[in-house]
C-alpha positions as CSV (number, residue, x, y, z in Angstrom):
1,X,-1.9,2.0,-2.7
2,X,-3.6,5.4,-2.6
3,X,-7.4,5.5,-2.4
4,X,-9.2,6.6,-5.5
5,X,-10.4,10.2,-5.2
6,X,-14.1,11.1,-5.5
7,X,-15.6,14.5,-5.9
8,X,-18.1,15.8,-3.3
9,X,-20.2,18.9,-3.4
10,X,-22.2,21.0,-0.9
11,X,-23.4,24.5,-0.3
12,X,-22.4,26.7,2.7
13,X,-23.5,30.3,3.0
14,X,-23.3,32.1,-0.3
15,X,-21.0,29.4,-1.9
16,X,-21.2,26.0,-3.5
17,X,-18.2,24.0,-2.3
18,X,-16.5,21.1,-4.0
19,X,-13.5,19.0,-3.1
20,X,-11.7,15.9,-4.3
21,X,-11.2,13.5,-1.4
22,X,-10.8,9.8,-0.7
23,X,-14.0,9.6,1.4
24,X,-17.1,11.5,2.6
25,X,-15.5,11.8,6.0
26,X,-12.4,13.5,4.5
27,X,-14.6,15.8,2.4
28,X,-16.6,16.8,5.5
29,X,-13.4,17.5,7.4
30,X,-12.1,19.7,4.5
31,X,-15.3,21.8,4.6
32,X,-15.1,22.0,8.4
33,X,-18.5,20.2,8.7
34,X,-19.8,17.1,10.4
35,X,-19.8,13.8,8.4
36,X,-23.6,13.7,9.0
37,X,-23.9,16.4,6.4
38,X,-24.2,13.6,3.8
39,X,-26.8,11.7,5.8
40,X,-28.9,14.8,6.2
41,X,-28.8,15.3,2.4
42,X,-26.9,18.6,2.5
43,X,-23.9,17.1,0.6
44,X,-23.4,14.5,-2.1
45,X,-20.9,12.9,-4.5
46,X,-21.0,14.5,-7.9
47,X,-20.3,13.0,-11.3
48,X,-20.5,16.3,-13.2
49,X,-17.4,16.0,-15.5
50,X,-16.6,19.7,-15.4
51,X,-16.7,19.7,-11.6
52,X,-14.8,16.4,-11.3
53,X,-12.0,17.6,-13.7
54,X,-11.3,20.8,-11.9
55,X,-11.6,19.3,-8.4
56,X,-9.2,16.3,-9.2
57,X,-6.7,18.8,-10.6
58,X,-6.2,20.1,-7.0
59,X,-7.1,17.2,-4.7
60,X,-7.9,18.1,-1.1
61,X,-8.3,21.8,-1.9
62,X,-11.8,23.3,-1.3
63,X,-13.1,24.9,-4.5
64,X,-16.1,27.3,-4.5
65,X,-18.4,29.3,-6.7
66,X,-21.4,31.6,-6.1
67,X,-24.3,29.4,-4.8
68,X,-26.7,28.2,-7.4
69,X,-24.5,29.4,-10.3
70,X,-23.1,27.3,-13.2
71,X,-19.7,29.0,-13.4
72,X,-16.7,26.8,-12.9
73,X,-15.4,26.0,-9.4
74,X,-12.1,27.7,-8.5
75,X,-10.0,28.3,-5.4
76,X,-10.8,32.1,-5.6
77,X,-14.5,31.6,-6.4
78,X,-16.8,33.3,-3.9
79,X,-20.2,34.7,-3.2
80,X,-22.0,36.9,-5.9
81,X,-20.9,40.5,-6.0
82,X,-23.3,43.0,-4.4
83,X,-23.8,46.6,-5.6
84,X,-21.8,49.4,-3.9
85,X,-23.4,50.6,-0.7
86,X,-23.8,54.1,-2.2
87,X,-26.2,52.6,-4.8
88,X,-28.6,51.1,-2.3
89,X,-31.5,52.6,-0.5
90,X,-31.3,53.2,3.2
91,X,-33.4,50.1,4.1
92,X,-31.3,48.0,1.7
93,X,-28.1,49.1,3.4
94,X,-29.5,48.0,6.8
95,X,-30.1,44.5,5.3
96,X,-26.5,44.0,4.1
97,X,-24.9,41.1,6.0
98,X,-21.2,42.1,6.4
99,X,-20.8,40.0,9.5
100,X,-22.1,36.9,7.7
101,X,-19.7,37.6,4.9
102,X,-16.7,37.7,7.3
103,X,-17.9,34.6,9.0
104,X,-18.2,32.8,5.7
105,X,-14.7,33.9,4.7
106,X,-13.4,32.5,8.0
107,X,-15.2,29.3,7.6
108,X,-13.9,28.9,4.1
109,X,-10.3,29.5,5.4
110,X,-10.9,26.9,8.2
111,X,-12.3,24.5,5.6
112,X,-9.2,24.9,3.5
113,X,-7.0,24.3,6.5
114,X,-9.0,21.2,7.4
115,X,-8.7,20.0,3.9
116,X,-4.9,20.4,4.0
117,X,-4.8,18.7,7.3
118,X,-6.9,15.8,6.0
119,X,-4.7,15.5,3.0
120,X,-1.6,15.4,5.1
121,X,-3.2,12.8,7.4
122,X,-4.1,10.7,4.4
123,X,-0.5,11.0,3.1
124,X,0.9,9.9,6.4
125,X,-1.5,7.0,6.5
126,X,-0.5,5.9,3.0
127,X,3.2,6.2,4.0
128,X,2.5,4.0,7.0
129,X,0.7,1.5,4.9
130,X,3.7,1.4,2.5
131,X,6.1,1.0,5.3
132,X,4.0,-1.9,6.7
133,X,3.8,-3.5,3.3
134,X,7.6,-3.2,2.8
135,X,8.2,-4.7,6.3
136,X,5.9,-7.6,5.5
137,X,7.7,-8.2,2.2
138,X,11.0,-8.2,4.0
139,X,9.7,-10.6,6.6
140,X,8.4,-13.0,3.9
141,X,11.7,-12.7,2.1
142,X,13.7,-13.7,5.2
143,X,11.2,-16.6,5.8
144,X,11.8,-17.9,2.3
145,X,15.5,-17.6,2.7
146,X,15.3,-19.7,6.0
147,X,13.2,-22.3,4.3
148,X,15.6,-22.6,1.3
149,X,18.6,-22.7,3.7
150,X,17.0,-25.6,5.7
151,X,16.1,-27.5,2.5
152,X,19.7,-27.1,1.3
153,X,21.1,-28.3,4.7
154,X,18.9,-31.4,4.6
155,X,20.1,-32.1,1.0
156,X,23.7,-31.7,2.0
157,X,23.3,-34.0,5.0
158,X,21.7,-36.7,2.7
159,X,24.6,-36.3,0.3
160,X,27.2,-36.8,3.0
161,X,25.4,-39.8,4.4
162,X,25.2,-41.3,0.9
163,X,28.9,-40.7,0.3
164,X,29.9,-42.2,3.6
165,X,27.8,-45.2,2.9
166,X,29.4,-45.7,-0.5
167,X,32.9,-45.4,1.1
168,X,32.0,-47.9,3.8
169,X,30.8,-50.4,1.2
170,X,33.9,-49.8,-0.9
171,X,36.1,-50.5,2.1
172,X,34.1,-53.7,2.8
173,X,34.5,-54.8,-0.9
174,X,38.2,-54.1,-0.8
175,X,38.5,-56.2,2.3
176,X,36.5,-59.0,0.6
177,X,38.7,-58.8,-2.5
178,X,41.9,-59.1,-0.4
179,X,40.5,-62.1,1.5
180,X,39.5,-63.7,-1.8
181,X,43.0,-63.1,-3.2
182,X,44.5,-64.8,-0.1
183,X,42.1,-67.7,-0.3
184,X,42.9,-68.1,-4.0
185,X,46.7,-67.9,-3.3
186,X,46.4,-70.7,-0.7
187,X,44.3,-72.8,-3.0
188,X,47.0,-72.5,-5.8
189,X,49.7,-73.4,-3.3
190,X,47.7,-76.4,-2.2
191,X,47.1,-77.4,-5.8
192,X,50.8,-77.1,-6.6
193,X,51.7,-79.2,-3.5
194,X,49.3,-81.9,-4.5
195,X,50.6,-82.0,-8.1
196,X,54.2,-82.3,-6.9
197,X,53.3,-85.2,-4.5
198,X,51.5,-87.0,-7.3
199,X,54.6,-86.8,-9.5
200,X,56.9,-88.1,-6.9
């Protein structure tokens, strides 16, 4: 049976991330993070119905939205849009973090690949569990069949023994009946002889 999915949430870079996974470990793998992220308080399970609904619609897929916002999570959600470079002052342009943005995009891509790998691993484990369960059912079925066959064989043997005993007793009774007929015939002959001698 498949594990019940739970929805977990964290923040990485400029994005809030959410994913529907069977465990904290699977969620951390999907984000490309260490499972200790939950122990350190940087990630948690969420019961927000809107987040749960959209995450469970695409299990194992990392969803994101701009960090700290209340917009809905989505596959294409990303960091907040910054003004065009031409609209910024010189000192503002120097502070733009293009490298960090590229690193974040790469980490999100890796997180999605990890989520897909974790989901595939979970599917393989479930298939293995089903195969084991089916093999166990088959083994129990063969065991029941052997028990039934042995019970039937014992019953058949008892029946044959009973029939043979009845036949043996019938043969003995037939023999006793024949002996009794012979004895009675001799007794009649003796009686007739005695009567004839008495009349003579």
